[in-house]
C-alpha atoms as one frame of an Amber mdcrd trajectory, in Angstrom:
protein
   5.993 -63.897 -29.149   5.546 -65.608 -25.746   5.372 -63.267 -22.767   7.243
 -63.848 -19.515   4.032 -64.907 -17.770   3.245 -67.489 -20.439   6.806 -68.790
 -20.275   6.546 -69.125 -16.506   3.274 -70.986 -16.779   4.810 -73.344 -19.339
   7.784 -73.972 -17.071   5.493 -74.751 -14.123   3.487 -77.152 -16.284   6.671
 -78.967 -17.310   7.746 -79.217 -13.677   4.337 -80.633 -12.731   4.585 -83.276
 -15.468   8.077 -84.238 -14.394   7.345 -84.041 -10.642   7.208 -87.851  -9.999
  10.566 -88.370 -11.678  12.072 -85.389  -9.868  10.740 -86.744  -6.546  12.424
 -90.123  -7.135  15.706 -88.417  -7.981  15.396 -86.228  -4.864  14.794 -89.256
  -2.637  17.775 -91.044  -4.161  20.194 -88.289  -3.102  22.049 -88.020   0.187
  20.737 -85.795   3.014  23.388 -83.136   2.317  22.410 -82.961  -1.336  18.740
 -82.779  -0.373  19.371 -79.764   1.906  21.390 -78.112  -0.848  18.555 -78.634
  -3.321  16.031 -77.275  -0.793  18.180 -74.163  -0.285  18.430 -73.675  -4.037
  14.682 -74.069  -4.365  14.009 -71.519  -1.633  16.429 -69.102  -3.285  14.749
 -69.668  -6.619  11.299 -69.071  -5.120  12.542 -65.910  -3.387  14.028 -64.634
  -6.634  10.808 -65.452  -8.428   8.715 -63.666  -5.767  11.047 -60.708  -5.884
  10.697 -60.547  -9.652   6.923 -60.868  -9.666   5.896 -58.898  -6.523   8.577
 -57.649  -4.159  10.584 -55.872  -6.842   7.596 -53.888  -8.012   6.627 -52.994
  -4.447  10.172 -51.925  -3.694  10.321 -49.758  -6.810   6.969 -48.193  -5.959
   8.094 -47.527  -2.385  11.349 -45.997  -3.598   9.459 -43.806  -6.076   7.014
 -42.650  -3.401   9.864 -41.959  -0.988  11.634 -39.872  -3.628   8.435 -37.933
  -4.319   7.923 -37.292  -0.607  11.491 -36.070  -0.239  11.018 -33.783  -3.243
   7.774 -32.400  -1.789   9.473 -31.845   1.574  12.263 -29.896  -0.124   9.708
 -27.828  -2.050   7.767 -27.097   1.148  10.933 -25.992   2.915  11.813 -23.707
  -0.002   8.271 -22.265  -0.051   8.352 -21.695   3.729  11.710 -19.949   3.481
  10.451 -17.742   0.635   7.270 -16.885   2.571   9.297 -15.956   5.668  11.632
 -13.786   3.583   8.642 -12.064   1.946   7.024 -11.471   5.354  10.256  -9.905
   6.654  10.461  -7.675   3.587   6.836  -6.562   4.020   7.461  -5.751   7.695
  10.567  -3.768   6.819   8.709  -1.824   4.115   5.838  -1.106   6.516   8.252
   0.105   9.200  10.102   2.296   6.697   6.857   3.779   5.381   5.612   4.456
   8.906   8.880   6.206   9.722   8.478   8.361   6.600   4.879   9.167   7.572
   5.902  10.139  11.110   8.755  12.294   9.818   6.485  14.031   7.294   3.883
  14.705   9.981   6.539  16.220  12.213   7.731  18.427   9.342   4.141  19.479
   8.587   3.571  20.361  12.238   6.831  22.334  12.264   5.783  24.191   9.104
   2.410  25.010  10.629   4.038  26.257  13.821   6.523  28.334  11.828   3.884
  29.892   9.565   0.972  30.303  11.945   2.623  30.465  15.334   3.299  33.715
  17.112   1.665  37.140  16.822   3.407  37.921  13.511   2.610  34.673  11.740
   0.095  34.024   9.008  -3.572  34.293   9.825  -5.122  30.850  10.143  -7.911
  29.905   7.742 -10.390  29.865  10.631  -9.384  33.392  11.730  -9.327  34.964
   8.259 -13.032  35.794   7.984 -13.418  37.164  11.540 -10.312  39.312  11.014
 -11.595  40.746   7.724 -15.019  41.351   9.240 -13.456  43.176  12.170 -11.448
  45.393   9.833 -14.487  46.040   7.640 -16.659  47.033  10.587 -14.279  49.866
  11.258 -15.057  51.477   7.877 -17.911  49.709   6.053 -21.504  50.929   5.788
 -24.494  48.672   5.593 -26.543  48.501   2.425 -28.782  51.525   2.052 -26.987
  53.654   4.657 -26.420  57.319   3.949 -22.865  57.622   5.261 -20.757  59.306
   2.601 -17.160  58.637   1.877 -17.123  55.240   3.588 -16.670  51.698   2.268
 -19.430  49.404   1.155 -18.996  45.620   0.896 -20.219  44.444  -2.484 -19.321
  40.737  -2.232 -17.183  38.247  -0.350 -16.549  34.680  -1.510 -14.137  31.891
  -0.706 -11.689  30.624  -3.320 -10.920  27.014  -4.122  -8.156  25.462  -2.060
  -4.916  24.842  -3.936  -2.471  22.162  -2.850   1.141  23.214  -2.562   3.890
  20.936  -3.900   4.406  17.928  -1.620   7.747  16.357  -0.775   8.631  12.997
  -2.415   8.273  11.218   0.937   4.806  12.670   1.495   3.742  11.868  -2.056
   4.918   8.273  -1.739   3.020   7.771   1.502  -0.365   8.315  -0.150  -3.247
  10.066   1.563  -2.086   9.373   5.134  -0.063  12.584   5.400  -1.406  16.080
   5.982  -0.929  18.383   2.997  -0.327  22.107   2.893  -3.181  24.032   1.273
  -3.480  27.591   0.056  -6.836  28.980   1.236  -8.195  32.314   0.062 -11.079
  34.756  -0.167 -12.054  37.359  -2.736 -13.597  40.551  -1.427 -15.039  43.377
  -3.548 -15.360  46.802  -1.898 -16.680  50.075  -3.221 -15.917  53.547  -1.968
 -13.700  56.515  -2.591 -10.066  56.154  -3.512  -9.012  57.498  -0.124 -11.155
  55.029   1.794 -10.059  52.086  -0.338  -6.409  53.040   0.074  -6.956  53.362
   3.823  -8.439  49.867   3.919  -5.460  48.391   2.051  -3.113  50.199   4.420
  -5.032  48.726   7.351  -4.507  45.229   5.937  -0.784  45.856   5.620  -0.565
  47.042   9.227  -2.281  44.002  10.722  -0.045  42.190  13.237  -0.868  38.898
  11.531  -0.052  38.504   7.871  -2.160  37.649   4.823  -0.691  36.569   1.492
  -1.687  38.925  -1.351  -3.074  37.149  -4.392  -4.083  40.017  -6.616  -5.763
  43.415  -6.608  -7.777  45.310  -9.203  -9.107  48.872  -9.001 -11.873  50.259
 -11.226 -13.364  53.761 -11.121 -17.030  53.205 -11.889 -18.433  56.685 -11.220
 -16.351  59.413  -9.688 -15.676  59.463  -6.820 -16.981  55.900  -6.329 -14.616
  53.055  -7.280 -14.517  49.276  -6.855 -11.577  47.390  -5.353 -11.228  43.617
  -5.749  -8.800  41.909  -3.371  -7.683  38.286  -3.278  -6.124  37.314   0.037
  -4.638  33.952   1.004  -3.266  32.023   3.940  -1.857  28.518   4.400  -3.564
  25.632   6.154  -3.117  21.920   6.784  -6.854  21.405   6.275  -8.247  21.365
   2.739 -11.800  22.062   3.870 -12.749  25.275   5.587 -15.830  27.416   5.893
 -17.391  28.272   2.546 -18.868  31.747   2.212
């Protein structure tokens, strides 16, 4: 089957063979007819050029223009989505910061309520000095000959325990101060009267300690051992280890 290009070439060859005859016929016509034939020829050449070259270029240009418009629309949509995402991130950050600030204010208020004032809880930093002061009033050093007084067998710090956090504080991660239960375990030996006097002295302290447990064992009459676990609350997980 003959292609369009081959058909065009064949038509041009026929025109070339018939050109002398066509020229004689053209010269035999009137000027008006000649101009009409020239106009038809120009139109035919334009149509032929449009078919062979201009049409393809126009289609390619139209296709490229459509692609550019599509890309522009996609870029605008992507820019709008990015701006919306940035606004959402800023709003989330502002909300989280507000929650952090509110939780910090609540933690500070809790600390002031628990530790503030002469009748509040003993702070973790003051616990050991307070116990040492109370012990010095009754305790004997190792190897002393004072009878009927207390002897300190051991003192050790207990592991800090985190109290339940609020949902806002939990959602904010590690940026918020937590509330920790700090404690010590002290083992004393002495007579029942002296041990009871020591416990009474703890209860009469102006600042409070949270009781965590107490055990009493008579080892050899009248000597007995008393184990006390005492706690306080703190915003700091780490404190002095004994």
